[in-house]
mmCIF file of the N, C-alpha and C atoms, coordinates in Angstrom:
data_MODEL
# 
_entry.id   MODEL 
# 
loop_
_atom_site.group_PDB 
_atom_site.id 
_atom_site.type_symbol 
_atom_site.label_atom_id 
_atom_site.label_alt_id 
_atom_site.label_comp_id 
_atom_site.label_asym_id 
_atom_site.label_entity_id 
_atom_site.label_seq_id 
_atom_site.pdbx_PDB_ins_code 
_atom_site.Cartn_x 
_atom_site.Cartn_y 
_atom_site.Cartn_z 
_atom_site.occupancy 
_atom_site.B_iso_or_equiv 
_atom_site.pdbx_formal_charge 
_atom_site.auth_seq_id 
_atom_site.auth_comp_id 
_atom_site.auth_asym_id 
_atom_site.auth_atom_id 
_atom_site.pdbx_PDB_model_num 
ATOM 1   N N  . MET A 1 1  ? 31.188 67.979  154.751 1.00 0.00 ? 1  MET A N  1 
ATOM 2   C CA . MET A 1 1  ? 32.445 68.684  154.606 1.00 0.00 ? 1  MET A CA 1 
ATOM 3   C C  . MET A 1 1  ? 32.742 68.840  153.114 1.00 0.00 ? 1  MET A C  1 
ATOM 4   N N  . HIS A 1 2  ? 33.267 69.965  152.728 1.00 0.00 ? 2  HIS A N  1 
ATOM 5   C CA . HIS A 1 2  ? 33.596 70.263  151.330 1.00 0.00 ? 2  HIS A CA 1 
ATOM 6   C C  . HIS A 1 2  ? 34.997 69.763  151.008 1.00 0.00 ? 2  HIS A C  1 
ATOM 7   N N  . LYS A 1 3  ? 35.126 68.922  149.981 1.00 0.00 ? 3  LYS A N  1 
ATOM 8   C CA . LYS A 1 3  ? 36.421 68.301  149.706 1.00 0.00 ? 3  LYS A CA 1 
ATOM 9   C C  . LYS A 1 3  ? 36.976 68.635  148.327 1.00 0.00 ? 3  LYS A C  1 
ATOM 10  N N  . CYS A 1 4  ? 36.393 69.602  147.636 1.00 0.00 ? 4  CYS A N  1 
ATOM 11  C CA . CYS A 1 4  ? 36.909 69.964  146.309 1.00 0.00 ? 4  CYS A CA 1 
ATOM 12  C C  . CYS A 1 4  ? 38.222 70.724  146.468 1.00 0.00 ? 4  CYS A C  1 
ATOM 13  N N  . GLY A 1 5  ? 39.103 70.537  145.512 1.00 0.00 ? 5  GLY A N  1 
ATOM 14  C CA . GLY A 1 5  ? 40.374 71.252  145.532 1.00 0.00 ? 5  GLY A CA 1 
ATOM 15  C C  . GLY A 1 5  ? 40.215 72.680  145.028 1.00 0.00 ? 5  GLY A C  1 
ATOM 16  N N  . LYS A 1 6  ? 41.206 73.500  145.291 1.00 0.00 ? 6  LYS A N  1 
ATOM 17  C CA . LYS A 1 6  ? 41.195 74.878  144.805 1.00 0.00 ? 6  LYS A CA 1 
ATOM 18  C C  . LYS A 1 6  ? 41.346 74.894  143.297 1.00 0.00 ? 6  LYS A C  1 
ATOM 19  N N  . VAL A 1 7  ? 40.653 75.794  142.677 1.00 0.00 ? 7  VAL A N  1 
ATOM 20  C CA . VAL A 1 7  ? 40.761 75.995  141.242 1.00 0.00 ? 7  VAL A CA 1 
ATOM 21  C C  . VAL A 1 7  ? 41.283 77.401  141.020 1.00 0.00 ? 7  VAL A C  1 
ATOM 22  N N  . PHE A 1 8  ? 42.412 77.514  140.324 1.00 0.00 ? 8  PHE A N  1 
ATOM 23  C CA . PHE A 1 8  ? 43.008 78.826  140.128 1.00 0.00 ? 8  PHE A CA 1 
ATOM 24  C C  . PHE A 1 8  ? 42.642 79.452  138.794 1.00 0.00 ? 8  PHE A C  1 
ATOM 25  N N  . GLY A 1 9  ? 41.892 78.772  137.954 1.00 0.00 ? 9  GLY A N  1 
ATOM 26  C CA . GLY A 1 9  ? 41.476 79.341  136.678 1.00 0.00 ? 9  GLY A CA 1 
ATOM 27  C C  . GLY A 1 9  ? 40.139 80.036  136.826 1.00 0.00 ? 9  GLY A C  1 
ATOM 28  N N  . ASN A 1 10 ? 39.922 81.097  136.076 1.00 0.00 ? 10 ASN A N  1 
ATOM 29  C CA . ASN A 1 10 ? 38.659 81.812  136.108 1.00 0.00 ? 10 ASN A CA 1 
ATOM 30  C C  . ASN A 1 10 ? 38.485 82.496  134.763 1.00 0.00 ? 10 ASN A C  1 
ATOM 31  N N  . LYS A 1 11 ? 37.440 82.133  134.032 1.00 0.00 ? 11 LYS A N  1 
ATOM 32  C CA . LYS A 1 11 ? 37.232 82.708  132.706 1.00 0.00 ? 11 LYS A CA 1 
ATOM 33  C C  . LYS A 1 11 ? 36.926 84.196  132.767 1.00 0.00 ? 11 LYS A C  1 
ATOM 34  N N  . ASN A 1 12 ? 36.455 84.704  133.893 1.00 0.00 ? 12 ASN A N  1 
ATOM 35  C CA . ASN A 1 12 ? 36.184 86.129  134.031 1.00 0.00 ? 12 ASN A CA 1 
ATOM 36  C C  . ASN A 1 12 ? 37.466 86.936  134.213 1.00 0.00 ? 12 ASN A C  1 
ATOM 37  N N  . ALA A 1 13 ? 38.553 86.274  134.528 1.00 0.00 ? 13 ALA A N  1 
ATOM 38  C CA . ALA A 1 13 ? 39.834 86.962  134.711 1.00 0.00 ? 13 ALA A CA 1 
ATOM 39  C C  . ALA A 1 13 ? 40.527 87.072  133.353 1.00 0.00 ? 13 ALA A C  1 
ATOM 40  N N  . ASN A 1 14 ? 39.885 87.808  132.438 1.00 0.00 ? 14 ASN A N  1 
ATOM 41  C CA . ASN A 1 14 ? 40.459 87.969  131.117 1.00 0.00 ? 14 ASN A CA 1 
ATOM 42  C C  . ASN A 1 14 ? 41.387 89.186  131.100 1.00 0.00 ? 14 ASN A C  1 
ATOM 43  N N  . LYS A 1 15 ? 41.985 89.451  129.944 1.00 0.00 ? 15 LYS A N  1 
ATOM 44  C CA . LYS A 1 15 ? 42.969 90.529  129.877 1.00 0.00 ? 15 LYS A CA 1 
ATOM 45  C C  . LYS A 1 15 ? 42.340 91.900  130.110 1.00 0.00 ? 15 LYS A C  1 
ATOM 46  N N  . ASP A 1 16 ? 41.060 92.069  129.780 1.00 0.00 ? 16 ASP A N  1 
ATOM 47  C CA . ASP A 1 16 ? 40.393 93.355  130.044 1.00 0.00 ? 16 ASP A CA 1 
ATOM 48  C C  . ASP A 1 16 ? 40.281 93.610  131.546 1.00 0.00 ? 16 ASP A C  1 
ATOM 49  N N  . TRP A 1 17 ? 39.853 92.580  132.283 1.00 0.00 ? 17 TRP A N  1 
ATOM 50  C CA . TRP A 1 17 ? 39.741 92.716  133.734 1.00 0.00 ? 17 TRP A CA 1 
ATOM 51  C C  . TRP A 1 17 ? 41.111 92.950  134.367 1.00 0.00 ? 17 TRP A C  1 
ATOM 52  N N  . MET A 1 18 ? 42.096 92.162  133.912 1.00 0.00 ? 18 MET A N  1 
ATOM 53  C CA . MET A 1 18 ? 43.440 92.302  134.481 1.00 0.00 ? 18 MET A CA 1 
ATOM 54  C C  . MET A 1 18 ? 44.029 93.674  134.182 1.00 0.00 ? 18 MET A C  1 
ATOM 55  N N  . SER A 1 19 ? 43.755 94.223  133.006 1.00 0.00 ? 19 SER A N  1 
ATOM 56  C CA . SER A 1 19 ? 44.305 95.541  132.677 1.00 0.00 ? 19 SER A CA 1 
ATOM 57  C C  . SER A 1 19 ? 43.720 96.608  133.588 1.00 0.00 ? 19 SER A C  1 
ATOM 58  N N  . LYS A 1 20 ? 42.446 96.476  133.960 1.00 0.00 ? 20 LYS A N  1 
ATOM 59  C CA . LYS A 1 20 ? 41.836 97.437  134.892 1.00 0.00 ? 20 LYS A CA 1 
ATOM 60  C C  . LYS A 1 20 ? 42.489 97.341  136.274 1.00 0.00 ? 20 LYS A C  1 
ATOM 61  N N  . VAL A 1 21 ? 42.733 96.122  136.714 1.00 0.00 ? 21 VAL A N  1 
ATOM 62  C CA . VAL A 1 21 ? 43.415 95.925  137.997 1.00 0.00 ? 21 VAL A CA 1 
ATOM 63  C C  . VAL A 1 21 ? 44.819 96.521  137.939 1.00 0.00 ? 21 VAL A C  1 
ATOM 64  N N  . LEU A 1 22 ? 45.517 96.287  136.831 1.00 0.00 ? 22 LEU A N  1 
ATOM 65  C CA . LEU A 1 22 ? 46.892 96.759  136.693 1.00 0.00 ? 22 LEU A CA 1 
ATOM 66  C C  . LEU A 1 22 ? 46.983 98.277  136.581 1.00 0.00 ? 22 LEU A C  1 
ATOM 67  N N  . MET A 1 23 ? 45.998 98.908  135.981 1.00 0.00 ? 23 MET A N  1 
ATOM 68  C CA . MET A 1 23 ? 46.026 100.376 135.884 1.00 0.00 ? 23 MET A CA 1 
ATOM 69  C C  . MET A 1 23 ? 46.093 100.996 137.268 1.00 0.00 ? 23 MET A C  1 
ATOM 70  N N  . ASN A 1 24 ? 45.307 100.473 138.191 1.00 0.00 ? 24 ASN A N  1 
ATOM 71  C CA . ASN A 1 24 ? 45.333 100.986 139.559 1.00 0.00 ? 24 ASN A CA 1 
ATOM 72  C C  . ASN A 1 24 ? 46.692 100.746 140.209 1.00 0.00 ? 24 ASN A C  1 
ATOM 73  N N  . LYS A 1 25 ? 47.278 99.578  139.960 1.00 0.00 ? 25 LYS A N  1 
ATOM 74  C CA . LYS A 1 25 ? 48.596 99.281  140.534 1.00 0.00 ? 25 LYS A CA 1 
ATOM 75  C C  . LYS A 1 25 ? 49.679 100.167 139.922 1.00 0.00 ? 25 LYS A C  1 
ATOM 76  N N  . PHE A 1 26 ? 49.614 100.399 138.610 1.00 0.00 ? 26 PHE A N  1 
ATOM 77  C CA . PHE A 1 26 ? 50.617 101.230 137.952 1.00 0.00 ? 26 PHE A CA 1 
ATOM 78  C C  . PHE A 1 26 ? 50.543 102.672 138.444 1.00 0.00 ? 26 PHE A C  1 
ATOM 79  N N  . ARG A 1 27 ? 49.335 103.142 138.733 1.00 0.00 ? 27 ARG A N  1 
ATOM 80  C CA . ARG A 1 27 ? 49.181 104.506 139.259 1.00 0.00 ? 27 ARG A CA 1 
ATOM 81  C C  . ARG A 1 27 ? 49.856 104.635 140.621 1.00 0.00 ? 27 ARG A C  1 
ATOM 82  N N  . ASN A 1 28 ? 49.774 103.574 141.416 1.00 0.00 ? 28 ASN A N  1 
ATOM 83  C CA . ASN A 1 28 ? 50.331 103.617 142.768 1.00 0.00 ? 28 ASN A CA 1 
ATOM 84  C C  . ASN A 1 28 ? 51.805 103.236 142.836 1.00 0.00 ? 28 ASN A C  1 
ATOM 85  N N  . PHE A 1 29 ? 52.221 102.261 142.015 1.00 0.00 ? 29 PHE A N  1 
ATOM 86  C CA . PHE A 1 29 ? 53.571 101.704 142.164 1.00 0.00 ? 29 PHE A CA 1 
ATOM 87  C C  . PHE A 1 29 ? 54.463 101.863 140.941 1.00 0.00 ? 29 PHE A C  1 
ATOM 88  N N  . GLY A 1 30 ? 53.939 102.350 139.842 1.00 0.00 ? 30 GLY A N  1 
ATOM 89  C CA . GLY A 1 30 ? 54.744 102.426 138.621 1.00 0.00 ? 30 GLY A CA 1 
ATOM 90  C C  . GLY A 1 30 ? 54.765 101.093 137.907 1.00 0.00 ? 30 GLY A C  1 
ATOM 91  N N  . LYS A 1 31 ? 55.756 100.876 137.087 1.00 0.00 ? 31 LYS A N  1 
ATOM 92  C CA . LYS A 1 31 ? 55.830 99.651  136.294 1.00 0.00 ? 31 LYS A CA 1 
ATOM 93  C C  . LYS A 1 31 ? 56.110 98.439  137.166 1.00 0.00 ? 31 LYS A C  1 
ATOM 94  N N  . MET A 1 32 ? 55.634 97.276  136.690 1.00 0.00 ? 32 MET A N  1 
ATOM 95  C CA . MET A 1 32 ? 55.830 96.014  137.388 1.00 0.00 ? 32 MET A CA 1 
ATOM 96  C C  . MET A 1 32 ? 56.303 94.976  136.379 1.00 0.00 ? 32 MET A C  1 
ATOM 97  N N  . THR A 1 33 ? 57.077 94.011  136.837 1.00 0.00 ? 33 THR A N  1 
ATOM 98  C CA . THR A 1 33 ? 57.490 92.921  135.965 1.00 0.00 ? 33 THR A CA 1 
ATOM 99  C C  . THR A 1 33 ? 56.319 91.956  135.780 1.00 0.00 ? 33 THR A C  1 
ATOM 100 N N  . THR A 1 34 ? 56.400 91.149  134.751 1.00 0.00 ? 34 THR A N  1 
ATOM 101 C CA . THR A 1 34 ? 55.344 90.177  134.480 1.00 0.00 ? 34 THR A CA 1 
ATOM 102 C C  . THR A 1 34 ? 55.218 89.173  135.623 1.00 0.00 ? 34 THR A C  1 
ATOM 103 N N  . ASN A 1 35 ? 56.332 88.729  136.165 1.00 0.00 ? 35 ASN A N  1 
ATOM 104 C CA . ASN A 1 35 ? 56.287 87.787  137.298 1.00 0.00 ? 35 ASN A CA 1 
ATOM 105 C C  . ASN A 1 35 ? 55.643 88.421  138.524 1.00 0.00 ? 35 ASN A C  1 
ATOM 106 N N  . LYS A 1 36 ? 55.895 89.684  138.765 1.00 0.00 ? 36 LYS A N  1 
ATOM 107 C CA . LYS A 1 36 ? 55.291 90.395  139.896 1.00 0.00 ? 36 LYS A CA 1 
ATOM 108 C C  . LYS A 1 36 ? 53.780 90.507  139.701 1.00 0.00 ? 36 LYS A C  1 
ATOM 109 N N  . ILE A 1 37 ? 53.362 90.758  138.461 1.00 0.00 ? 37 ILE A N  1 
ATOM 110 C CA . ILE A 1 37 ? 51.932 90.835  138.165 1.00 0.00 ? 37 ILE A CA 1 
ATOM 111 C C  . ILE A 1 37 ? 51.260 89.492  138.455 1.00 0.00 ? 37 ILE A C  1 
ATOM 112 N N  . ILE A 1 38 ? 51.865 88.416  137.983 1.00 0.00 ? 38 ILE A N  1 
ATOM 113 C CA . ILE A 1 38 ? 51.312 87.077  138.208 1.00 0.00 ? 38 ILE A CA 1 
ATOM 114 C C  . ILE A 1 38 ? 51.211 86.777  139.703 1.00 0.00 ? 38 ILE A C  1 
ATOM 115 N N  . ASP A 1 39 ? 52.259 87.090  140.458 1.00 0.00 ? 39 ASP A N  1 
ATOM 116 C CA . ASP A 1 39 ? 52.256 86.845  141.897 1.00 0.00 ? 39 ASP A CA 1 
ATOM 117 C C  . ASP A 1 39 ? 51.191 87.665  142.609 1.00 0.00 ? 39 ASP A C  1 
ATOM 118 N N  . ASP A 1 40 ? 51.070 88.941  142.244 1.00 0.00 ? 40 ASP A N  1 
ATOM 119 C CA . ASP A 1 40 ? 50.084 89.807  142.899 1.00 0.00 ? 40 ASP A CA 1 
ATOM 120 C C  . ASP A 1 40 ? 48.654 89.361  142.617 1.00 0.00 ? 40 ASP A C  1 
ATOM 121 N N  . ILE A 1 41 ? 48.356 89.014  141.365 1.00 0.00 ? 41 ILE A N  1 
ATOM 122 C CA . ILE A 1 41 ? 47.008 88.549  141.024 1.00 0.00 ? 41 ILE A CA 1 
ATOM 123 C C  . ILE A 1 41 ? 46.692 87.259  141.776 1.00 0.00 ? 41 ILE A C  1 
ATOM 124 N N  . LYS A 1 42 ? 47.668 86.379  141.870 1.00 0.00 ? 42 LYS A N  1 
ATOM 125 C CA . LYS A 1 42 ? 47.449 85.111  142.579 1.00 0.00 ? 42 LYS A CA 1 
ATOM 126 C C  . LYS A 1 42 ? 47.213 85.348  144.070 1.00 0.00 ? 42 LYS A C  1 
ATOM 127 N N  . LYS A 1 43 ? 47.991 86.251  144.678 1.00 0.00 ? 43 LYS A N  1 
ATOM 128 C CA . LYS A 1 43 ? 47.835 86.532  146.110 1.00 0.00 ? 43 LYS A CA 1 
ATOM 129 C C  . LYS A 1 43 ? 46.520 87.245  146.408 1.00 0.00 ? 43 LYS A C  1 
ATOM 130 N N  . LEU A 1 44 ? 46.194 88.268  145.630 1.00 0.00 ? 44 LEU A N  1 
ATOM 131 C CA . LEU A 1 44 ? 45.021 89.091  145.924 1.00 0.00 ? 44 LEU A CA 1 
ATOM 132 C C  . LEU A 1 44 ? 43.703 88.425  145.544 1.00 0.00 ? 44 LEU A C  1 
ATOM 133 N N  . TYR A 1 45 ? 43.694 87.692  144.421 1.00 0.00 ? 45 TYR A N  1 
ATOM 134 C CA . TYR A 1 45 ? 42.433 87.173  143.902 1.00 0.00 ? 45 TYR A CA 1 
ATOM 135 C C  . TYR A 1 45 ? 42.375 85.646  143.828 1.00 0.00 ? 45 TYR A C  1 
ATOM 136 N N  . ASN A 1 46 ? 43.441 84.964  144.220 1.00 0.00 ? 46 ASN A N  1 
ATOM 137 C CA . ASN A 1 46 ? 43.505 83.497  144.142 1.00 0.00 ? 46 ASN A CA 1 
ATOM 138 C C  . ASN A 1 46 ? 43.202 82.989  142.736 1.00 0.00 ? 46 ASN A C  1 
ATOM 139 N N  . ILE A 1 47 ? 43.755 83.686  141.745 1.00 0.00 ? 47 ILE A N  1 
ATOM 140 C CA . ILE A 1 47 ? 43.556 83.317  140.349 1.00 0.00 ? 47 ILE A CA 1 
ATOM 141 C C  . ILE A 1 47 ? 44.918 83.147  139.704 1.00 0.00 ? 47 ILE A C  1 
ATOM 142 N N  . GLY A 1 48 ? 45.128 82.010  139.079 1.00 0.00 ? 48 GLY A N  1 
ATOM 143 C CA . GLY A 1 48 ? 46.362 81.785  138.349 1.00 0.00 ? 48 GLY A CA 1 
ATOM 144 C C  . GLY A 1 48 ? 46.226 82.312  136.926 1.00 0.00 ? 48 GLY A C  1 
ATOM 145 N N  . ILE A 1 49 ? 47.172 83.085  136.469 1.00 0.00 ? 49 ILE A N  1 
ATOM 146 C CA . ILE A 1 49 ? 47.151 83.594  135.105 1.00 0.00 ? 49 ILE A CA 1 
ATOM 147 C C  . ILE A 1 49 ? 48.442 83.194  134.406 1.00 0.00 ? 49 ILE A C  1 
ATOM 148 N N  . THR A 1 50 ? 48.381 83.171  133.110 1.00 0.00 ? 50 THR A N  1 
ATOM 149 C CA . THR A 1 50 ? 49.551 82.787  132.339 1.00 0.00 ? 50 THR A CA 1 
ATOM 150 C C  . THR A 1 50 ? 50.468 83.998  132.141 1.00 0.00 ? 50 THR A C  1 
ATOM 151 N N  . THR A 1 51 ? 51.693 83.716  131.784 1.00 0.00 ? 51 THR A N  1 
ATOM 152 C CA . THR A 1 51 ? 52.644 84.787  131.490 1.00 0.00 ? 51 THR A CA 1 
ATOM 153 C C  . THR A 1 51 ? 52.158 85.601  130.301 1.00 0.00 ? 51 THR A C  1 
ATOM 154 N N  . TRP A 1 52 ? 51.644 84.920  129.279 1.00 0.00 ? 52 TRP A N  1 
ATOM 155 C CA . TRP A 1 52 ? 51.132 85.597  128.094 1.00 0.00 ? 52 TRP A CA 1 
ATOM 156 C C  . TRP A 1 52 ? 49.960 86.519  128.461 1.00 0.00 ? 52 TRP A C  1 
ATOM 157 N N  . GLY A 1 53 ? 49.046 86.045  129.297 1.00 0.00 ? 53 GLY A N  1 
ATOM 158 C CA . GLY A 1 53 ? 47.910 86.861  129.726 1.00 0.00 ? 53 GLY A CA 1 
ATOM 159 C C  . GLY A 1 53 ? 48.354 88.078  130.517 1.00 0.00 ? 53 GLY A C  1 
ATOM 160 N N  . ALA A 1 54 ? 49.329 87.885  131.400 1.00 0.00 ? 54 ALA A N  1 
ATOM 161 C CA . ALA A 1 54 ? 49.847 88.999  132.196 1.00 0.00 ? 54 ALA A CA 1 
ATOM 162 C C  . ALA A 1 54 ? 50.526 90.030  131.300 1.00 0.00 ? 54 ALA A C  1 
ATOM 163 N N  . LEU A 1 55 ? 51.259 89.567  130.305 1.00 0.00 ? 55 LEU A N  1 
ATOM 164 C CA . LEU A 1 55 ? 51.947 90.461  129.385 1.00 0.00 ? 55 LEU A CA 1 
ATOM 165 C C  . LEU A 1 55 ? 50.958 91.261  128.546 1.00 0.00 ? 55 LEU A C  1 
ATOM 166 N N  . GLN A 1 56 ? 49.909 90.613  128.049 1.00 0.00 ? 56 GLN A N  1 
ATOM 167 C CA . GLN A 1 56 ? 48.897 91.317  127.266 1.00 0.00 ? 56 GLN A CA 1 
ATOM 168 C C  . GLN A 1 56 ? 48.165 92.358  128.117 1.00 0.00 ? 56 GLN A C  1 
ATOM 169 N N  . ALA A 1 57 ? 47.818 91.987  129.342 1.00 0.00 ? 57 ALA A N  1 
ATOM 170 C CA . ALA A 1 57 ? 47.123 92.918  130.235 1.00 0.00 ? 57 ALA A CA 1 
ATOM 171 C C  . ALA A 1 57 ? 48.013 94.109  130.575 1.00 0.00 ? 57 ALA A C  1 
ATOM 172 N N  . LYS A 1 58 ? 49.298 93.844  130.775 1.00 0.00 ? 58 LYS A N  1 
ATOM 173 C CA . LYS A 1 58 ? 50.254 94.917  131.079 1.00 0.00 ? 58 LYS A CA 1 
ATOM 174 C C  . LYS A 1 58 ? 50.332 95.896  129.910 1.00 0.00 ? 58 LYS A C  1 
ATOM 175 N N  . GLU A 1 59 ? 50.416 95.367  128.680 1.00 0.00 ? 59 GLU A N  1 
ATOM 176 C CA . GLU A 1 59 ? 50.487 96.218  127.495 1.00 0.00 ? 59 GLU A CA 1 
ATOM 177 C C  . GLU A 1 59 ? 49.211 97.043  127.339 1.00 0.00 ? 59 GLU A C  1 
ATOM 178 N N  . MET A 1 60 ? 48.045 96.430  127.590 1.00 0.00 ? 60 MET A N  1 
ATOM 179 C CA . MET A 1 60 ? 46.788 97.160  127.498 1.00 0.00 ? 60 MET A CA 1 
ATOM 180 C C  . MET A 1 60 ? 46.737 98.293  128.520 1.00 0.00 ? 60 MET A C  1 
ATOM 181 N N  . ALA A 1 61 ? 47.136 97.997  129.746 1.00 0.00 ? 61 ALA A N  1 
ATOM 182 C CA . ALA A 1 61 ? 47.097 99.004  130.808 1.00 0.00 ? 61 ALA A CA 1 
ATOM 183 C C  . ALA A 1 61 ? 48.047 100.153 130.498 1.00 0.00 ? 61 ALA A C  1 
ATOM 184 N N  . MET A 1 62 ? 49.224 99.846  129.967 1.00 0.00 ? 62 MET A N  1 
ATOM 185 C CA . MET A 1 62 ? 50.196 100.894 129.644 1.00 0.00 ? 62 MET A CA 1 
ATOM 186 C C  . MET A 1 62 ? 49.684 101.770 128.495 1.00 0.00 ? 62 MET A C  1 
ATOM 187 N N  . GLU A 1 63 ? 48.990 101.178 127.521 1.00 0.00 ? 63 GLU A N  1 
ATOM 188 C CA . GLU A 1 63 ? 48.424 101.965 126.420 1.00 0.00 ? 63 GLU A CA 1 
ATOM 189 C C  . GLU A 1 63 ? 47.350 102.919 126.917 1.00 0.00 ? 63 GLU A C  1 
ATOM 190 N N  . ILE A 1 64 ? 46.506 102.448 127.826 1.00 0.00 ? 64 ILE A N  1 
ATOM 191 C CA . ILE A 1 64 ? 45.437 103.280 128.356 1.00 0.00 ? 64 ILE A CA 1 
ATOM 192 C C  . ILE A 1 64 ? 45.995 104.420 129.196 1.00 0.00 ? 64 ILE A C  1 
ATOM 193 N N  . LEU A 1 65 ? 47.008 104.130 129.990 1.00 0.00 ? 65 LEU A N  1 
ATOM 194 C CA . LEU A 1 65 ? 47.620 105.177 130.823 1.00 0.00 ? 65 LEU A CA 1 
ATOM 195 C C  . LEU A 1 65 ? 48.443 106.090 129.952 1.00 0.00 ? 65 LEU A C  1 
# 
């Protein structure tokens, strides 16, 4: 039986990856708050991100769009 706990950190979930995910969300839903971004990433990908990371990814996605 596997007894390791869940790990919510992932080094591949950097701001570049998050900005790509957010671009798709912004196209469909418009702007999102930082807390909403954190909640959505956690629900969809089981990855915990920091507020600072979410804010940077949001700014990157908005610049690209």
